[in-house]
C-alpha positions in Angstrom: 111.0 86.2 98.5 114.2 84.5 97.4 115.8 82.0 99.7 119.6 81.9 99.6 120.4 78.4 98.3 123.3 78.2 100.8 120.9 78.3 103.7 119.3 75.3 105.3 116.3 74.3 103.3 114.3 73.0 106.3 112.4 76.3 106.4 109.0 75.7 104.9 108.7 79.3 103.7 106.8 80.2 100.6 106.8 83.8 99.5 104.4 84.6 96.7 105.2 88.2 96.0 107.7 90.9 96.8 107.3 94.6 96.0 109.0 97.7 97.4 107.5 100.5 99.3 109.2 103.5 100.8 109.0 104.1 104.5 110.4 107.0 106.5 113.2 106.0 108.8 115.8 107.8 110.7 118.6 108.7 108.3 116.3 108.9 105.3 113.8 106.8 103.3 114.5 103.2 102.9 112.7 100.6 100.8 111.1 97.7 102.7 109.6 94.8 100.9 106.0 93.6 101.2 105.5 89.9 101.3 102.9 87.2 101.1 103.9 84.4 103.4 102.7 81.0 104.4 105.0 79.4 106.9 105.0 76.6 109.5 108.2 75.7 111.3 111.1 76.8 113.4 110.8 80.3 114.8 114.6 80.9 115.1 115.2 79.9 111.5 112.5 82.2 110.3 113.9 85.1 112.3 117.4 84.4 111.0 116.1 84.4 107.4 114.3 87.7 107.7 117.2 89.3 109.6 119.3 88.7 106.5 116.7 89.6 104.0 115.7 92.9 105.7 119.3 93.8 106.7 118.4 94.2 110.4 120.0 92.6 113.5 117.6 90.4 115.5 118.4 88.8 118.8 116.3 85.9 120.1 116.3 84.9 123.7 114.6 81.5 123.9 112.0 80.8 126.6 113.4 78.0 128.9 110.0 76.4 128.9 109.9 76.1 125.1 113.4 76.7 123.8 112.7 75.5 120.2 109.3 77.0 119.4 107.5 76.6 116.1 105.2 79.1 114.6 102.5 79.2 111.9 102.0 82.5 110.0 99.9 83.3 107.0 100.2 86.9 105.9 99.5 89.0 102.9 101.3 92.3 102.0 103.3 92.0 105.2 106.1 94.3 106.3 108.8 93.2 108.8 106.7 94.6 111.6 103.7 92.6 110.5 105.8 89.5 110.4 107.2 90.0 113.9 103.6 90.6 115.2 102.5 87.5 113.4 105.3 85.4 115.0 104.4 86.5 118.6 100.7 86.0 117.9 101.4 82.5 116.8 103.7 81.9 119.8 102.4 84.0 122.7 105.2 83.0 125.0 107.3 85.6 123.1 107.2 89.3 122.6 109.4 91.7 120.6 110.7 95.2 120.8 112.9 97.6 119.0 116.0 98.8 120.8 117.6 101.5 118.7 118.7 99.8 115.5 118.2 96.3 116.9 115.2 94.0 117.3 114.9 91.9 120.4 112.6 88.8 120.7 112.3 87.5 124.2 110.0 85.6 126.6 106.9 87.3 127.9 107.8 85.8 131.3 110.9 88.0 131.5 114.4 88.2 130.3 117.4 86.4 131.7 119.3 88.5 134.2 122.5 87.2 132.6 121.9 89.2 129.5 121.4 92.3 131.6 124.8 91.9 133.3 126.4 95.3 133.4 129.7 95.3 131.5 132.0 98.1 132.7 134.5 97.8 129.9 135.0 95.5 126.9 137.7 95.7 124.3 138.8 93.4 121.5 141.1 94.0 118.5 141.2 92.3 115.2 139.2 89.2 116.2 136.4 87.2 114.7 133.0 86.8 116.3 133.7 83.5 118.2 136.8 84.9 119.9 135.0 88.1 120.8 132.1 86.1 122.4 134.5 84.0 124.3 136.3 87.1 125.7 133.0 88.7 126.6 131.8 85.6 128.5 135.2 85.5 130.3 134.8 88.9 131.8 134.9 88.8 135.6 131.5 90.3 136.1 129.9 87.8 133.7 131.8 84.9 135.2 130.7 85.9 138.7 127.0 85.9 137.7 127.3 82.6 135.9 128.8 81.1 139.0 126.1 82.5 141.2 123.4 81.2 138.8 125.2 77.8 138.4 125.3 78.3 134.7 127.8 76.8 132.3 128.5 78.0 128.8 128.2 75.3 126.1 130.8 75.2 123.3 129.7 77.3 120.4 128.1 75.5 117.5 128.9 76.2 113.9 127.6 79.5 112.4 125.4 79.2 109.3 127.6 79.1 106.2 125.9 82.1 104.8 126.5 84.3 107.9 129.4 86.7 107.5 132.3 86.5 110.1 134.5 89.5 109.5 137.4 90.5 111.8 136.7 93.7 113.8 137.7 95.7 116.8 135.5 97.1 119.6 135.9 99.4 122.6 132.7 99.5 124.7 132.0 101.0 128.1 129.0 101.0 130.3 126.9 98.5 128.4 125.0 95.3 129.2 126.0 91.8 128.0 123.1 92.0 125.6 124.2 95.3 124.1 127.8 94.0 123.7 126.4 90.9 121.9 124.5 93.1 119.5 127.6 95.1 118.7 129.7 91.9 118.2 127.1 90.5 115.8 126.9 93.8 113.9 130.6 94.4 113.6 131.2 90.8 112.4 128.7 91.3 109.6 126.1 88.8 110.9 122.4 89.6 111.4 121.1 87.1 113.9 122.1 85.8 117.3 120.4 83.6 119.9 120.6 82.9 123.6 119.2 79.6 124.9 119.3 77.8 128.2 119.0 74.1 128.8 117.7 71.7 131.5 121.2 70.8 132.6 121.9 74.4 133.7 124.0 75.2 130.6 123.4 77.8 128.0 124.5 78.8 124.5 125.0 82.2 122.9 125.9 82.9 119.3 124.7 82.8 115.8 123.9 79.1 115.7 120.2 78.6 116.0 119.9 74.8 115.3 
């Protein structure tokens, strides 16, 4: 596996081989690499790396009891599914699921009700990801739940330098906050996003995982 030199090098990831196989997916056959991996370190960074490498969108909801988990995986001839299974086996506080074209990693103890907030309508035009997220979090239904839960949004941290941030427009109806975030990330060209709560009743949401 080749690591983009622009990415943080704190990931202790060693890939010893990469070959292609063909798997059947909706829309036709698509090559997926097999990998040999030995890794110990930050789970969010690992997920962000593989989201980019496999061209999939992964959302991580951090467990409030362990918001910065580390994992250890040692896999041979591993597909993305094997890697995800290895991650949650190493850190059993988490589970993963496929939701259409998206992958969601979230606590086994349950998901935050904030991410499941129903969003009746959400439109943005010619904006970048940060502005779209700010507008999403400013919706009346989202603000009402934040107030009832006594939650405060932290200022967004910087996105990784290698994450795309293209301008886009969206017109969504009848979605959840989580689904709106998935579309924002997709349309902006990024591949990974994260939701994390803190002990001071604040939370962060975006592509910054550090």
